[in-house]
Jmol script that loads the backbone (N, CA, C; Angstrom):
load data "model"
ATOM      1  N   GLU A   1     -18.740 117.255  27.394  1.00  0.00           N
ATOM      2  CA  GLU A   1     -19.878 117.176  27.064  1.00  0.00           C
ATOM      3  C   GLU A   1     -20.727 117.019  26.274  1.00  0.00           C
ATOM      4  N   TYR A   2     -20.122 116.810  24.790  1.00  0.00           N
ATOM      5  CA  TYR A   2     -19.888 117.001  23.605  1.00  0.00           C
ATOM      6  C   TYR A   2     -20.667 115.295  23.410  1.00  0.00           C
ATOM      7  N   PHE A   3     -19.838 114.639  24.385  1.00  0.00           N
ATOM      8  CA  PHE A   3     -19.731 113.296  23.722  1.00  0.00           C
ATOM      9  C   PHE A   3     -21.065 112.917  24.322  1.00  0.00           C
ATOM     10  N   LYS A   4     -21.480 112.947  25.833  1.00  0.00           N
ATOM     11  CA  LYS A   4     -21.782 112.807  27.074  1.00  0.00           C
ATOM     12  C   LYS A   4     -23.756 113.204  25.792  1.00  0.00           C
ATOM     13  N   HIS A   5     -23.529 114.560  25.714  1.00  0.00           N
ATOM     14  CA  HIS A   5     -24.979 114.928  25.093  1.00  0.00           C
ATOM     15  C   HIS A   5     -25.620 113.926  23.625  1.00  0.00           C
ATOM     16  N   GLN A   6     -24.003 113.570  23.296  1.00  0.00           N
ATOM     17  CA  GLN A   6     -24.737 112.861  21.786  1.00  0.00           C
ATOM     18  C   GLN A   6     -25.091 111.396  22.133  1.00  0.00           C
ATOM     19  N   ALA A   7     -24.564 111.293  23.156  1.00  0.00           N
ATOM     20  CA  ALA A   7     -25.258 109.573  23.598  1.00  0.00           C
ATOM     21  C   ALA A   7     -26.329 109.769  24.347  1.00  0.00           C
ATOM     22  N   LYS A   8     -26.756 110.987  25.028  1.00  0.00           N
ATOM     23  CA  LYS A   8     -27.871 111.308  25.239  1.00  0.00           C
ATOM     24  C   LYS A   8     -29.148 111.368  24.811  1.00  0.00           C
ATOM     25  N   ALA A   9     -28.973 111.987  23.366  1.00  0.00           N
ATOM     26  CA  ALA A   9     -29.798 112.252  22.107  1.00  0.00           C
ATOM     27  C   ALA A   9     -29.666 110.679  21.877  1.00  0.00           C
ATOM     28  N   HIS A  10     -28.591 109.993  21.283  1.00  0.00           N
ATOM     29  CA  HIS A  10     -29.188 108.663  21.560  1.00  0.00           C
ATOM     30  C   HIS A  10     -29.894 107.639  21.642  1.00  0.00           C
ATOM     31  N   LEU A  11     -29.912 107.340  22.973  1.00  0.00           N
ATOM     32  CA  LEU A  11     -30.519 106.553  23.663  1.00  0.00           C
ATOM     33  C   LEU A  11     -31.426 107.325  23.526  1.00  0.00           C
ATOM     34  N   GLU A  12     -32.253 108.652  23.769  1.00  0.00           N
ATOM     35  CA  GLU A  12     -33.700 109.516  23.666  1.00  0.00           C
ATOM     36  C   GLU A  12     -34.343 108.503  22.628  1.00  0.00           C
ATOM     37  N   SER A  13     -33.198 108.482  21.784  1.00  0.00           N
ATOM     38  CA  SER A  13     -34.385 108.099  20.541  1.00  0.00           C
ATOM     39  C   SER A  13     -35.111 106.832  20.216  1.00  0.00           C
ATOM     40  N   ASP A  14     -35.679 106.742  19.002  1.00  0.00           N
ATOM     41  CA  ASP A  14     -36.769 105.228  19.279  1.00  0.00           C
ATOM     42  C   ASP A  14     -35.382 104.037  19.035  1.00  0.00           C
ATOM     43  N   TYR A  15     -34.887 104.378  17.834  1.00  0.00           N
ATOM     44  CA  TYR A  15     -34.070 102.899  18.019  1.00  0.00           C
ATOM     45  C   TYR A  15     -33.003 103.082  19.150  1.00  0.00           C
ATOM     46  N   GLY A  16     -32.520 103.874  19.642  1.00  0.00           N
ATOM     47  CA  GLY A  16     -31.480 103.145  21.282  1.00  0.00           C
ATOM     48  C   GLY A  16     -32.793 103.218  22.106  1.00  0.00           C
ATOM     49  N   LYS A  17     -33.777 103.694  22.334  1.00  0.00           N
ATOM     50  CA  LYS A  17     -34.596 103.145  23.039  1.00  0.00           C
ATOM     51  C   LYS A  17     -34.807 101.701  23.178  1.00  0.00           C
ATOM     52  N   ARG A  18     -34.941 100.884  21.698  1.00  0.00           N
ATOM     53  CA  ARG A  18     -35.266  99.737  21.099  1.00  0.00           C
ATOM     54  C   ARG A  18     -33.900  98.706  21.421  1.00  0.00           C
ATOM     55  N   ILE A  19     -32.559  99.384  21.207  1.00  0.00           N
ATOM     56  CA  ILE A  19     -31.171  98.738  21.540  1.00  0.00           C
ATOM     57  C   ILE A  19     -31.302  98.634  23.175  1.00  0.00           C
ATOM     58  N   TYR A  20     -31.714  99.706  24.084  1.00  0.00           N
ATOM     59  CA  TYR A  20     -31.347  99.460  25.377  1.00  0.00           C
ATOM     60  C   TYR A  20     -32.312  98.429  26.060  1.00  0.00           C
ATOM     61  N   ALA A  21     -33.563  98.547  25.664  1.00  0.00           N
ATOM     62  CA  ALA A  21     -34.611  97.665  26.402  1.00  0.00           C
ATOM     63  C   ALA A  21     -34.055  95.688  25.531  1.00  0.00           C
ATOM     64  N   GLN A  22     -33.677  95.567  24.905  1.00  0.00           N
ATOM     65  CA  GLN A  22     -32.910  94.054  23.923  1.00  0.00           C
ATOM     66  C   GLN A  22     -31.551  93.878  24.514  1.00  0.00           C
ATOM     67  N   ARG A  23     -31.178  95.130  25.156  1.00  0.00           N
ATOM     68  CA  ARG A  23     -29.945  94.562  26.320  1.00  0.00           C
ATOM     69  C   ARG A  23     -30.210  94.296  27.637  1.00  0.00           C
ATOM     70  N   LYS A  24     -31.281  94.901  28.316  1.00  0.00           N
ATOM     71  CA  LYS A  24     -31.593  94.014  29.019  1.00  0.00           C
ATOM     72  C   LYS A  24     -32.287  92.617  28.733  1.00  0.00           C
ATOM     73  N   ILE A  25     -32.797  91.794  27.989  1.00  0.00           N
ATOM     74  CA  ILE A  25     -32.686  90.215  27.544  1.00  0.00           C
ATOM     75  C   ILE A  25     -31.187  90.125  27.270  1.00  0.00           C
ATOM     76  N   ASP A  26     -30.555  90.243  26.934  1.00  0.00           N
ATOM     77  CA  ASP A  26     -29.326  89.509  25.781  1.00  0.00           C
ATOM     78  C   ASP A  26     -28.292  89.940  26.835  1.00  0.00           C
ATOM     79  N   VAL A  27     -28.112  90.707  27.694  1.00  0.00           N
ATOM     80  CA  VAL A  27     -27.074  90.712  28.026  1.00  0.00           C
ATOM     81  C   VAL A  27     -26.759  90.534  29.859  1.00  0.00           C
ATOM     82  N   GLU A  28     -27.783  91.601  30.812  1.00  0.00           N
ATOM     83  CA  GLU A  28     -27.445  92.221  32.033  1.00  0.00           C
ATOM     84  C   GLU A  28     -27.818  90.494  32.947  1.00  0.00           C
ATOM     85  N   THR A  29     -29.226  89.533  31.956  1.00  0.00           N
ATOM     86  CA  THR A  29     -29.390  87.692  31.838  1.00  0.00           C
ATOM     87  C   THR A  29     -28.743  86.884  32.277  1.00  0.00           C
ATOM     88  N   VAL A  30     -27.499  87.212  31.924  1.00  0.00           N
ATOM     89  CA  VAL A  30     -26.610  86.335  31.824  1.00  0.00           C
ATOM     90  C   VAL A  30     -24.979  86.874  33.012  1.00  0.00           C
ATOM     91  N   PHE A  31     -25.584  87.787  33.183  1.00  0.00           N
ATOM     92  CA  PHE A  31     -25.248  88.585  34.834  1.00  0.00           C
ATOM     93  C   PHE A  31     -25.381  87.758  36.377  1.00  0.00           C
ATOM     94  N   GLY A  32     -27.114  88.502  35.787  1.00  0.00           N
ATOM     95  CA  GLY A  32     -27.726  87.842  36.607  1.00  0.00           C
ATOM     96  C   GLY A  32     -27.634  86.574  37.060  1.00  0.00           C
ATOM     97  N   ARG A  33     -27.449  85.376  36.006  1.00  0.00           N
ATOM     98  CA  ARG A  33     -27.451  83.763  36.613  1.00  0.00           C
ATOM     99  C   ARG A  33     -26.193  83.875  36.747  1.00  0.00           C
ATOM    100  N   MET A  34     -24.896  84.253  36.397  1.00  0.00           N
ATOM    101  CA  MET A  34     -23.586  84.141  36.572  1.00  0.00           C
ATOM    102  C   MET A  34     -23.536  84.361  38.664  1.00  0.00           C
ATOM    103  N   LYS A  35     -24.414  85.430  39.185  1.00  0.00           N
ATOM    104  CA  LYS A  35     -24.445  86.105  40.409  1.00  0.00           C
ATOM    105  C   LYS A  35     -25.366  85.093  41.310  1.00  0.00           C
ATOM    106  N   GLY A  36     -26.720  85.208  40.455  1.00  0.00           N
ATOM    107  CA  GLY A  36     -27.491  84.398  41.426  1.00  0.00           C
ATOM    108  C   GLY A  36     -27.482  83.020  41.553  1.00  0.00           C
ATOM    109  N   VAL A  37     -27.595  82.191  40.588  1.00  0.00           N
ATOM    110  CA  VAL A  37     -27.160  80.460  40.425  1.00  0.00           C
ATOM    111  C   VAL A  37     -26.123  80.321  40.788  1.00  0.00           C
ATOM    112  N   PHE A  38     -25.153  80.722  40.299  1.00  0.00           N
ATOM    113  CA  PHE A  38     -23.926  80.071  40.267  1.00  0.00           C
ATOM    114  C   PHE A  38     -22.896  81.110  41.335  1.00  0.00           C
ATOM    115  N   GLY A  39     -23.194  81.930  41.601  1.00  0.00           N
ATOM    116  CA  GLY A  39     -23.168  82.125  42.943  1.00  0.00           C
ATOM    117  C   GLY A  39     -21.779  83.429  42.328  1.00  0.00           C
ATOM    118  N   MET A  40     -21.610  83.744  41.211  1.00  0.00           N
ATOM    119  CA  MET A  40     -20.100  84.558  40.864  1.00  0.00           C
ATOM    120  C   MET A  40     -20.252  85.402  41.149  1.00  0.00           C
ATOM    121  N   ARG A  41     -20.033  85.909  42.612  1.00  0.00           N
ATOM    122  CA  ARG A  41     -20.144  87.740  42.799  1.00  0.00           C
ATOM    123  C   ARG A  41     -18.985  88.460  42.210  1.00  0.00           C
ATOM    124  N   ARG A  42     -17.719  87.943  42.781  1.00  0.00           N
ATOM    125  CA  ARG A  42     -16.312  88.785  42.148  1.00  0.00           C
ATOM    126  C   ARG A  42     -15.448  87.493  41.686  1.00  0.00           C
ATOM    127  N   VAL A  43     -14.509  87.842  40.943  1.00  0.00           N
ATOM    128  CA  VAL A  43     -13.238  86.727  40.638  1.00  0.00           C
ATOM    129  C   VAL A  43     -12.272  87.473  41.589  1.00  0.00           C
ATOM    130  N   HIS A  44     -11.799  85.977  41.962  1.00  0.00           N
ATOM    131  CA  HIS A  44     -11.140  85.472  43.358  1.00  0.00           C
ATOM    132  C   HIS A  44      -9.452  85.820  42.658  1.00  0.00           C
ATOM    133  N   VAL A  45      -9.515  85.308  41.413  1.00  0.00           N
ATOM    134  CA  VAL A  45      -8.393  85.419  41.168  1.00  0.00           C
ATOM    135  C   VAL A  45      -6.936  86.527  40.841  1.00  0.00           C
ATOM    136  N   ARG A  46      -5.843  86.329  40.520  1.00  0.00           N
ATOM    137  CA  ARG A  46      -4.542  88.081  39.494  1.00  0.00           C
ATOM    138  C   ARG A  46      -4.472  87.334  38.457  1.00  0.00           C
ATOM    139  N   GLY A  47      -4.318  88.303  37.740  1.00  0.00           N
ATOM    140  CA  GLY A  47      -3.635  88.436  36.294  1.00  0.00           C
ATOM    141  C   GLY A  47      -4.195  87.849  35.489  1.00  0.00           C
ATOM    142  N   ASN A  48      -4.173  88.966  33.932  1.00  0.00           N
ATOM    143  CA  ASN A  48      -5.147  89.084  33.481  1.00  0.00           C
ATOM    144  C   ASN A  48      -5.667  87.079  32.846  1.00  0.00           C
ATOM    145  N   GLN A  49      -5.351  86.329  32.769  1.00  0.00           N
ATOM    146  CA  GLN A  49      -5.194  85.166  32.513  1.00  0.00           C
ATOM    147  C   GLN A  49      -5.644  84.304  33.352  1.00  0.00           C
ATOM    148  N   ALA A  50      -5.942  84.656  34.632  1.00  0.00           N
ATOM    149  CA  ALA A  50      -6.354  83.958  35.379  1.00  0.00           C
ATOM    150  C   ALA A  50      -7.308  84.198  35.430  1.00  0.00           C
ATOM    151  N   VAL A  51      -7.979  85.065  35.037  1.00  0.00           N
ATOM    152  CA  VAL A  51      -8.990  86.214  35.389  1.00  0.00           C
ATOM    153  C   VAL A  51     -10.111  85.681  33.625  1.00  0.00           C
ATOM    154  N   HIS A  52      -9.963  85.352  32.658  1.00  0.00           N
ATOM    155  CA  HIS A  52      -9.692  84.471  31.205  1.00  0.00           C
ATOM    156  C   HIS A  52      -9.666  83.260  31.506  1.00  0.00           C
ATOM    157  N   ASN A  53      -9.714  82.689  32.030  1.00  0.00           N
ATOM    158  CA  ASN A  53      -9.799  80.937  32.453  1.00  0.00           C
ATOM    159  C   ASN A  53     -10.852  80.841  33.513  1.00  0.00           C
ATOM    160  N   ASP A  54     -11.044  81.638  34.400  1.00  0.00           N
ATOM    161  CA  ASP A  54     -11.566  81.298  35.391  1.00  0.00           C
ATOM    162  C   ASP A  54     -13.387  82.287  35.235  1.00  0.00           C
ATOM    163  N   ILE A  55     -13.246  82.927  33.926  1.00  0.00           N
ATOM    164  CA  ILE A  55     -14.559  83.420  33.468  1.00  0.00           C
ATOM    165  C   ILE A  55     -15.029  82.743  32.563  1.00  0.00           C
ATOM    166  N   GLY A  56     -13.568  82.025  31.539  1.00  0.00           N
ATOM    167  CA  GLY A  56     -14.113  80.984  30.712  1.00  0.00           C
ATOM    168  C   GLY A  56     -14.621  79.957  31.186  1.00  0.00           C
ATOM    169  N   LEU A  57     -14.574  78.785  31.882  1.00  0.00           N
ATOM    170  CA  LEU A  57     -14.391  77.781  32.913  1.00  0.00           C
ATOM    171  C   LEU A  57     -16.545  78.261  33.120  1.00  0.00           C
ATOM    172  N   MET A  58     -16.732  79.573  33.541  1.00  0.00           N
ATOM    173  CA  MET A  58     -17.648  79.687  34.470  1.00  0.00           C
ATOM    174  C   MET A  58     -19.196  79.908  33.294  1.00  0.00           C
ATOM    175  N   LEU A  59     -18.448  80.723  32.168  1.00  0.00           N
ATOM    176  CA  LEU A  59     -19.540  80.430  30.660  1.00  0.00           C
ATOM    177  C   LEU A  59     -19.384  79.408  29.959  1.00  0.00           C
ATOM    178  N   MET A  60     -18.525  78.644  30.668  1.00  0.00           N
ATOM    179  CA  MET A  60     -18.667  77.573  29.497  1.00  0.00           C
ATOM    180  C   MET A  60     -18.950  76.300  30.722  1.00  0.00           C
ATOM    181  N   SER A  61     -19.560  76.180  31.605  1.00  0.00           N
ATOM    182  CA  SER A  61     -20.842  75.998  32.616  1.00  0.00           C
ATOM    183  C   SER A  61     -21.516  75.784  32.370  1.00  0.00           C
ATOM    184  N   MET A  62     -22.015  77.171  32.387  1.00  0.00           N
ATOM    185  CA  MET A  62     -23.482  78.376  31.692  1.00  0.00           C
ATOM    186  C   MET A  62     -23.557  77.444  30.735  1.00  0.00           C
ATOM    187  N   ASN A  63     -22.749  77.702  29.910  1.00  0.00           N
ATOM    188  CA  ASN A  63     -23.203  76.958  27.901  1.00  0.00           C
ATOM    189  C   ASN A  63     -23.670  75.666  27.979  1.00  0.00           C
ATOM    190  N   LEU A  64     -22.698  74.359  28.370  1.00  0.00           N
ATOM    191  CA  LEU A  64     -23.245  73.330  29.786  1.00  0.00           C
ATOM    192  C   LEU A  64     -24.428  73.009  30.360  1.00  0.00           C
ATOM    193  N   THR A  65     -24.541  73.674  30.990  1.00  0.00           N
ATOM    194  CA  THR A  65     -25.946  73.718  31.679  1.00  0.00           C
ATOM    195  C   THR A  65     -26.728  74.159  30.930  1.00  0.00           C
ATOM    196  N   LYS A  66     -26.783  74.571  29.801  1.00  0.00           N
ATOM    197  CA  LYS A  66     -28.311  75.473  29.062  1.00  0.00           C
ATOM    198  C   LYS A  66     -28.125  74.074  27.715  1.00  0.00           C
ATOM    199  N   LEU A  67     -27.003  73.773  27.379  1.00  0.00           N
ATOM    200  CA  LEU A  67     -27.663  72.905  26.493  1.00  0.00           C
ATOM    201  C   LEU A  67     -27.995  70.836  27.045  1.00  0.00           C
ATOM    202  N   ILE A  68     -27.878  71.032  28.354  1.00  0.00           N
ATOM    203  CA  ILE A  68     -28.294  69.129  29.368  1.00  0.00           C
ATOM    204  C   ILE A  68     -29.935  69.228  28.875  1.00  0.00           C
ATOM    205  N   LEU A  69     -30.093  70.931  30.047  1.00  0.00           N
ATOM    206  CA  LEU A  69     -30.981  71.730  29.785  1.00  0.00           C
ATOM    207  C   LEU A  69     -32.547  71.637  28.292  1.00  0.00           C
ATOM    208  N   GLU A  70     -31.467  71.750  27.694  1.00  0.00           N
ATOM    209  CA  GLU A  70     -32.013  71.363  26.086  1.00  0.00           C
ATOM    210  C   GLU A  70     -32.616  70.356  25.479  1.00  0.00           C
ATOM    211  N   LEU A  71     -30.997  69.480  25.552  1.00  0.00           N
ATOM    212  CA  LEU A  71     -30.683  68.491  25.339  1.00  0.00           C
ATOM    213  C   LEU A  71     -32.228  67.176  25.882  1.00  0.00           C
ATOM    214  N   ARG A  72     -32.342  67.694  27.274  1.00  0.00           N
ATOM    215  CA  ARG A  72     -33.181  67.609  28.598  1.00  0.00           C
ATOM    216  C   ARG A  72     -35.095  67.760  27.876  1.00  0.00           C
ATOM    217  N   ARG A  73     -35.654  68.767  27.091  1.00  0.00           N
ATOM    218  CA  ARG A  73     -36.093  69.349  26.984  1.00  0.00           C
ATOM    219  C   ARG A  73     -36.693  68.827  25.253  1.00  0.00           C
ATOM    220  N   LYS A  74     -35.503  68.774  24.696  1.00  0.00           N
ATOM    221  CA  LYS A  74     -35.742  67.509  23.212  1.00  0.00           C
ATOM    222  C   LYS A  74     -36.628  66.496  23.248  1.00  0.00           C
ATOM    223  N   GLY A  75     -35.690  66.199  24.654  1.00  0.00           N
ATOM    224  CA  GLY A  75     -36.235  64.286  24.265  1.00  0.00           C
ATOM    225  C   GLY A  75     -37.386  63.879  25.380  1.00  0.00           C
ATOM    226  N   GLY A  76     -38.246  65.055  26.387  1.00  0.00           N
ATOM    227  CA  GLY A  76     -39.005  64.495  26.035  1.00  0.00           C
ATOM    228  C   GLY A  76     -38.604  63.835  27.813  1.00  0.00           C
ATOM    229  N   HIS A  77     -37.510  64.200  28.206  1.00  0.00           N
ATOM    230  CA  HIS A  77     -37.391  64.180  29.488  1.00  0.00           C
ATOM    231  C   HIS A  77     -38.223  64.420  30.421  1.00  0.00           C
ATOM    232  N   PRO A  78     -38.616  64.907  31.420  1.00  0.00           N
ATOM    233  CA  PRO A  78     -39.792  65.776  32.236  1.00  0.00           C
ATOM    234  C   PRO A  78     -38.728  67.233  32.986  1.00  0.00           C
ATOM    235  N   SER A  79     -39.150  68.323  32.762  1.00  0.00           N
ATOM    236  CA  SER A  79     -38.820  69.360  33.586  1.00  0.00           C
ATOM    237  C   SER A  79     -38.270  69.663  34.209  1.00  0.00           C
ATOM    238  N   THR A  80     -37.585  70.312  34.536  1.00  0.00           N
ATOM    239  CA  THR A  80     -36.733  70.613  35.886  1.00  0.00           C
ATOM    240  C   THR A  80     -37.414  71.785  36.560  1.00  0.00           C
ATOM    241  N   SER A  81     -39.050  72.157  36.126  1.00  0.00           N
ATOM    242  CA  SER A  81     -40.193  72.957  37.395  1.00  0.00           C
ATOM    243  C   SER A  81     -40.761  71.896  37.116  1.00  0.00           C
ATOM    244  N   SER A  82     -41.447  72.388  39.071  1.00  0.00           N
ATOM    245  CA  SER A  82     -42.619  70.977  39.873  1.00  0.00           C
ATOM    246  C   SER A  82     -43.495  71.460  39.093  1.00  0.00           C
ATOM    247  N   GLU A  83     -44.705  71.019  39.039  1.00  0.00           N
ATOM    248  CA  GLU A  83     -46.223  71.296  38.375  1.00  0.00           C
ATOM    249  C   GLU A  83     -46.572  72.601  39.160  1.00  0.00           C
ATOM    250  N   LYS A  84     -46.229  72.940  40.729  1.00  0.00           N
ATOM    251  CA  LYS A  84     -46.834  75.100  40.969  1.00  0.00           C
ATOM    252  C   LYS A  84     -45.351  76.033  40.466  1.00  0.00           C
ATOM    253  N   GLY A  85     -44.893  75.498  39.694  1.00  0.00           N
ATOM    254  CA  GLY A  85     -44.516  76.902  39.275  1.00  0.00           C
ATOM    255  C   GLY A  85     -43.152  76.874  39.852  1.00  0.00           C
ATOM    256  N   LYS A  86     -42.967  76.499  40.617  1.00  0.00           N
ATOM    257  CA  LYS A  86     -41.753  76.727  41.744  1.00  0.00           C
ATOM    258  C   LYS A  86     -40.113  75.963  40.995  1.00  0.00           C
ATOM    259  N   LYS A  87     -39.076  76.193  41.413  1.00  0.00           N
ATOM    260  CA  LYS A  87     -37.942  75.531  40.655  1.00  0.00           C
ATOM    261  C   LYS A  87     -37.492  74.597  41.496  1.00  0.00           C
ATOM    262  N   ASN A  88     -37.280  73.309  40.235  1.00  0.00           N
ATOM    263  CA  ASN A  88     -37.477  72.183  41.757  1.00  0.00           C
ATOM    264  C   ASN A  88     -36.047  72.113  41.940  1.00  0.00           C
ATOM    265  N   ASN A  89     -35.350  72.121  42.731  1.00  0.00           N
ATOM    266  CA  ASN A  89     -33.410  71.733  42.575  1.00  0.00           C
ATOM    267  C   ASN A  89     -33.107  70.602  41.940  1.00  0.00           C
ATOM    268  N   GLU A  90     -33.611  69.258  42.235  1.00  0.00           N
ATOM    269  CA  GLU A  90     -33.171  67.896  41.631  1.00  0.00           C
ATOM    270  C   GLU A  90     -32.684  68.680  40.018  1.00  0.00           C
ATOM    271  N   GLY A  91     -33.219  69.344  38.888  1.00  0.00           N
ATOM    272  CA  GLY A  91     -32.676  69.925  37.801  1.00  0.00           C
ATOM    273  C   GLY A  91     -31.301  70.467  37.787  1.00  0.00           C
ATOM    274  N   HIS A  92     -30.674  71.110  38.653  1.00  0.00           N
ATOM    275  CA  HIS A  92     -29.514  71.879  38.781  1.00  0.00           C
ATOM    276  C   HIS A  92     -28.189  70.202  38.815  1.00  0.00           C
ATOM    277  N   LEU A  93     -28.777  69.276  39.317  1.00  0.00           N
ATOM    278  CA  LEU A  93     -27.957  68.126  40.302  1.00  0.00           C
ATOM    279  C   LEU A  93     -27.671  67.839  39.644  1.00  0.00           C
ATOM    280  N   LYS A  94     -27.544  67.467  38.351  1.00  0.00           N
ATOM    281  CA  LYS A  94     -27.378  66.515  36.789  1.00  0.00           C
ATOM    282  C   LYS A  94     -27.010  67.224  36.440  1.00  0.00           C
ATOM    283  N   PRO A  95     -26.412  68.164  35.585  1.00  0.00           N
ATOM    284  CA  PRO A  95     -25.853  69.411  34.834  1.00  0.00           C
ATOM    285  C   PRO A  95     -24.957  69.223  35.194  1.00  0.00           C
ATOM    286  N   THR A  96     -24.290  69.689  37.054  1.00  0.00           N
ATOM    287  CA  THR A  96     -23.735  70.065  37.457  1.00  0.00           C
ATOM    288  C   THR A  96     -22.091  68.822  37.875  1.00  0.00           C
ATOM    289  N   VAL A  97     -22.659  67.603  37.855  1.00  0.00           N
ATOM    290  CA  VAL A  97     -22.704  66.827  38.021  1.00  0.00           C
ATOM    291  C   VAL A  97     -20.941  66.394  36.877  1.00  0.00           C
ATOM    292  N   PHE A  98     -22.388  66.626  36.207  1.00  0.00           N
ATOM    293  CA  PHE A  98     -21.542  66.454  34.198  1.00  0.00           C
ATOM    294  C   PHE A  98     -20.408  67.442  34.169  1.00  0.00           C
ATOM    295  N   ILE A  99     -21.334  68.632  34.204  1.00  0.00           N
ATOM    296  CA  ILE A  99     -20.197  69.952  34.360  1.00  0.00           C
ATOM    297  C   ILE A  99     -18.587  69.694  34.728  1.00  0.00           C
ATOM    298  N   VAL A 100     -18.952  69.226  36.087  1.00  0.00           N
ATOM    299  CA  VAL A 100     -17.114  68.747  37.116  1.00  0.00           C
ATOM    300  C   VAL A 100     -16.962  67.283  36.700  1.00  0.00           C
ATOM    301  N   LEU A 101     -17.535  66.777  35.711  1.00  0.00           N
ATOM    302  CA  LEU A 101     -16.767  65.600  36.085  1.00  0.00           C
ATOM    303  C   LEU A 101     -15.638  66.014  33.836  1.00  0.00           C
ATOM    304  N   PHE A 102     -16.923  66.829  33.852  1.00  0.00           N
ATOM    305  CA  PHE A 102     -16.432  67.278  32.361  1.00  0.00           C
ATOM    306  C   PHE A 102     -14.830  68.071  32.344  1.00  0.00           C
ATOM    307  N   LEU A 103     -15.075  68.848  33.033  1.00  0.00           N
ATOM    308  CA  LEU A 103     -13.568  69.752  33.642  1.00  0.00           C
ATOM    309  C   LEU A 103     -12.863  69.086  34.531  1.00  0.00           C
ATOM    310  N   LEU A 104     -12.861  68.223  35.595  1.00  0.00           N
ATOM    311  CA  LEU A 104     -11.693  67.840  35.462  1.00  0.00           C
ATOM    312  C   LEU A 104     -10.981  66.651  34.838  1.00  0.00           C
ATOM    313  N   ARG A 105     -11.716  66.131  33.988  1.00  0.00           N
ATOM    314  CA  ARG A 105     -11.322  65.621  32.775  1.00  0.00           C
ATOM    315  C   ARG A 105      -9.759  66.998  31.638  1.00  0.00           C
ATOM    316  N   THR A 106     -10.691  67.692  31.134  1.00  0.00           N
ATOM    317  CA  THR A 106     -10.068  68.223  30.209  1.00  0.00           C
ATOM    318  C   THR A 106      -8.896  69.251  31.649  1.00  0.00           C
ATOM    319  N   GLY A 107      -9.016  69.579  32.438  1.00  0.00           N
ATOM    320  CA  GLY A 107      -8.563  70.571  32.807  1.00  0.00           C
ATOM    321  C   GLY A 107      -7.575  70.183  33.494  1.00  0.00           C
ATOM    322  N   PHE A 108      -7.610  69.612  34.937  1.00  0.00           N
ATOM    323  CA  PHE A 108      -6.682  68.863  35.640  1.00  0.00           C
ATOM    324  C   PHE A 108      -5.600  67.382  35.130  1.00  0.00           C
ATOM    325  N   PHE A 109      -6.333  66.925  34.280  1.00  0.00           N
ATOM    326  CA  PHE A 109      -5.250  65.565  34.031  1.00  0.00           C
ATOM    327  C   PHE A 109      -4.802  65.834  33.282  1.00  0.00           C
ATOM    328  N   PRO A 110      -3.795  65.458  33.107  1.00  0.00           N
ATOM    329  CA  PRO A 110      -2.226  65.608  31.393  1.00  0.00           C
ATOM    330  C   PRO A 110      -2.578  65.342  30.014  1.00  0.00           C
ATOM    331  N   ALA A 111      -2.899  65.770  29.370  1.00  0.00           N
ATOM    332  CA  ALA A 111      -3.054  65.017  27.591  1.00  0.00           C
ATOM    333  C   ALA A 111      -3.255  63.740  27.709  1.00  0.00           C
ATOM    334  N   PRO A 112      -1.493  62.943  28.105  1.00  0.00           N
ATOM    335  CA  PRO A 112      -1.688  62.037  27.495  1.00  0.00           C
ATOM    336  C   PRO A 112      -1.918  60.620  28.151  1.00  0.00           C
ATOM    337  N   LEU A 113      -2.785  61.322  29.490  1.00  0.00           N
ATOM    338  CA  LEU A 113      -3.229  59.917  30.119  1.00  0.00           C
ATOM    339  C   LEU A 113      -4.483  59.510  29.148  1.00  0.00           C
ATOM    340  N   PHE A 114      -5.137  60.479  28.507  1.00  0.00           N
ATOM    341  CA  PHE A 114      -6.428  59.583  28.116  1.00  0.00           C
ATOM    342  C   PHE A 114      -5.985  59.245  26.972  1.00  0.00           C
ATOM    343  N   LEU A 115      -4.925  58.877  26.216  1.00  0.00           N
ATOM    344  CA  LEU A 115      -4.061  58.673  24.881  1.00  0.00           C
ATOM    345  C   LEU A 115      -4.131  57.766  25.219  1.00  0.00           C
ATOM    346  N   LEU A 116      -4.891  56.495  24.702  1.00  0.00           N
ATOM    347  CA  LEU A 116      -4.356  55.001  23.998  1.00  0.00           C
ATOM    348  C   LEU A 116      -3.939  54.706  23.084  1.00  0.00           C
ATOM    349  N   LYS A 117      -2.887  54.220  22.938  1.00  0.00           N
ATOM    350  CA  LYS A 117      -1.722  54.527  21.767  1.00  0.00           C
ATOM    351  C   LYS A 117      -2.302  52.311  21.833  1.00  0.00           C
TER     352      LYS A 117
END
end "model"
wireframe off; spacefill off
backbone 0.3
color backbone group
């Protein structure tokens, strides 16, 4: 009970309200994108290492998608949204193809295949 009261008092303070409001921006949008855009609502593997790998691949693909969109934005390429403000689905195709090829190259082929001596 003591810790519940202490946590509640901390969240109701001005500092706690600022931190909690920032959490909605920083943390919850990542999970929202994982569920909404990438369709990851649950992990379908068992074991700590398998879950770690599965979530790691998801976060890596999310970071690569953000990187590609940022490079596209800085490079002067057309944006991924249409003129009416709706999302353009074509903008997600090229990053997805790049991500799949990257993951296939690094994860599924043995390392000596890419070493040329």
